[in-house]
N, C-alpha and C positions, 0 to 999 in steps of 0.2 A: 509523261505525257498527260496533260490535263484531260480529265474525263467528265462524264455526266455526273451531276451531283446525286441523281437517283436513277439506278438502272430499272429498265422496264421489267415487270414481272409477266409471267405467263398470261394472266388476265389482261394486262395492258396490251400485249401483242395481239391477242385474239380480238380485242376491241378494235385495234388498228386494222387487222385484216378485214373486219366487217365494214369499217368506215370506208375503206378503199374499194372493196369489191362492189358495194352497192352503188358506187359512184362512177365505175369505169364504163358501164354501159351508157347508151344515150339517155340523156336526162337534162333538166333545165340547168342553166349556168348559175342560178341563185342557190343551187344545192351543193356547190363544189366545196372542197375542204377550205378551211380558213388558212391564212398564211401562217398562223401559229401552229396549226396541225401539221402543215407541210414541213415546217422548219424541224418540229420534233421528230416526225417520221423520217426525215433525212438523216437524223442522228441514230435512231434506232435501227435503221437499215444496215448500219455497220455491224450490228450485233446479230442479225437474222436474215440470211439469204432469201427466205421465202418472202418476208416483208419487203426486201429490196426489189424483188421481181414484181410484186404487186404494185409497188410505189412507181416503179418505172412505167408500168402499164398506165397508171393514172396520169403521170406527167405527159405521156405520149398523147393521151386523149384530152387532158384539160390544162396542160402546162401553159398554153397561151392565154388562159384566163387569170394567171397568177399576177397579183398587183406587185410590181417589182420593188418599189420602195418599202412597202410594208414587209415583204419577205426579207429584204436586206436588214431591216431593223430587227426582225426576229432572229435572224442568223447571227447578228452581231453579238448577241448575248450567249451564244452556244459555243462549245469547245471545238467543234469541227465544221465551220461554216462552208468549207469547200466540199464536204461529203456529198452534198446534193448534186454536185456537177457530174458525178459518176452516173447515176440513173438518168440525169438530164441528157448526157451525151448518148446513152443507149437509146433514149427516146428520140433524139435527133436523128440517129442513125436509122431507126425504124421508119420515121416519117419520111426521110429522104428516100429510102428504098421504095416506099409505097408510092410516093409521087412520081418516081422514075418508071415504075413498072405497072401501075394501075391504069385502067381505062379512065378517060376524062370524066365520065359520069360517076365513077366510084372512088376516085383518088381524093386524099385529104386536100383541103385548100392550102396552096402555098403560103398564104398568110399565116397559117398556124405555124408552120416551120420557121418562118422569118421572125415571128414573135417569140417563139421558143429560143431561137439563136440569139436574139437580142437580150433575153433574160440571161442566158449562159454568159454572154460577154459582160454584162453588168456585174454578176457575181464574181467573175474572174478578175475583174478590175477592182472590185471592192475588197476582195480578200486574196491578195497576190501570193501570200506565203504558202508554199507547198510542203507538206510534212514528209513525203516519200515513205510513209508507213504502209503496212498491210491495210487494204481497205477493210476487210472483214477481220474484226478484232477476235483473235482466238480466246476461248474461255479457259484454256489451259495453256501450258508452255508450248510455244510454237514448235512444231516438227521441222527440223532442218530440211529434210527431204521435200516436204510439202511446200515450204517456203521457197526453196530453190526452184521448184517446179513453177510456182506462180511467177517468179521473176523470169524464168526461161520462156514462159508462155505469155508474158506481158501483153495485154491488149490496149488498144488506142484509148478507149474511154477512161480507163484508169490512169494511164500515163498522162494524159492532158489534164486530168484533175489533180495530179500530184500524188497518186497512190500507187500501190503495187497490187495487182490483181489480174486474174485471167477469166474468171467465170462470167459467161454471158448472162445479163440480167433480163432475159426474155422468158415469159411464161412458156410452159411446155407447148410445143407446136407453133409458137409465135415467132421463132427466130427467122429473120429473112434469109432466103436462100441466095447463095452466091455472093455473100458479103464476107470480106476478109476482116477479121478483128485483130489478128496479131500485128504488132508493130514490125516495121522493116528490120530494126536492129535485132529483135527477138528471133525473127525468121532466119536472119543471117546466122546468128549464133548456133541455132539449132541445126541449120543445114551444114555448117562446118563440122559440127560433132558427128553428124550422120556420115559425112564424107570420110572422116578419120576412121570411124568404126567399120565402114564398108571397105576401105583400102587395107585395113589390117586383117580382115576376115580371109580365111582360106577354106575352100576356094572363094574368090571374091564374088560378093553378091551385088547385083546391079540395083540401083534405086529406081523406083517407079513413082508416078504421081500419086498413086493410091497409098504407097508406103509413107511418102512425105506428108500427105494429108493426115494420115493416121498418127504420125509422130507429133504433128501440130494439134492433135486432138480435135480435128475438124474446125479449127479456128481460122482456117485459110480456105479460100474458094478454089475450085479446080482450075479456073483460069489463071489465078495468081500463082498457084503451085506450079503450073506449066512454065509461067514466065520466070519464076525464081530458079527452076532447074535449068531452063534453056539459057539463062543469063550467067550461070556459074561456070567460070573458065576452067575449073578442075574436073568438070563432068563433060562427057562426050555423049551426045544423043545417039541412040541406035534404034533403027526401026521407024515406023510411021506413027501417026498420031495416036491411034487406039492402043497399040501395043508397044508404044515407045518406052525404051529403058534408058537409063543414064549410068554410064560406066566411069569410074574414077580413072583419071589419066595422070 
């Protein structure tokens, strides 16, 4: 796999943190990051989850100000041009949620979301080749158990960008409530394993919405969890909404 010609050092990452953090809050648009900085930080984000979170927050706030053609030109010279799509997809998800749930006086302008989505489409078209690699590049030999977990809990932003990953790129306390991140296929695989495990247990243990959400590491909303369990033909619902359980049949 072609990589960066020079890996960022600790001082480089700390400088990137400062660059991004001071620009996330309200500020003049002439102080935004350059397209060159954005392109470089999109590459470094694969090496540092903290930077990836900060970078996602920046794109949510200022992604609509990015000059598309200048960014494409910068990305073209880098090894992982599609890497920026992962934080962009998380930023898109956050903006979409805020527009749907905020009051008209406080919600982000829909034009911000539309511009961000146009940027995503442009990058997707310009760099169509998907790597299907782990998004976060391990510094040591990948642990098979951890790798399998990321595949099992695959979330939509990584999948659509052509990477493998599950970690939400939202800053602490900033994750939108009630949003399902796990892909449908990942939820189906996990649910089938839970069903086999429950049916083999003696005495049989019923599934609940809370247990399913816990198995999904909180990457599925309660409403979606109920839908998944209600739609599964191998499960029979017992009881009513609050105390409903699901028994293998």
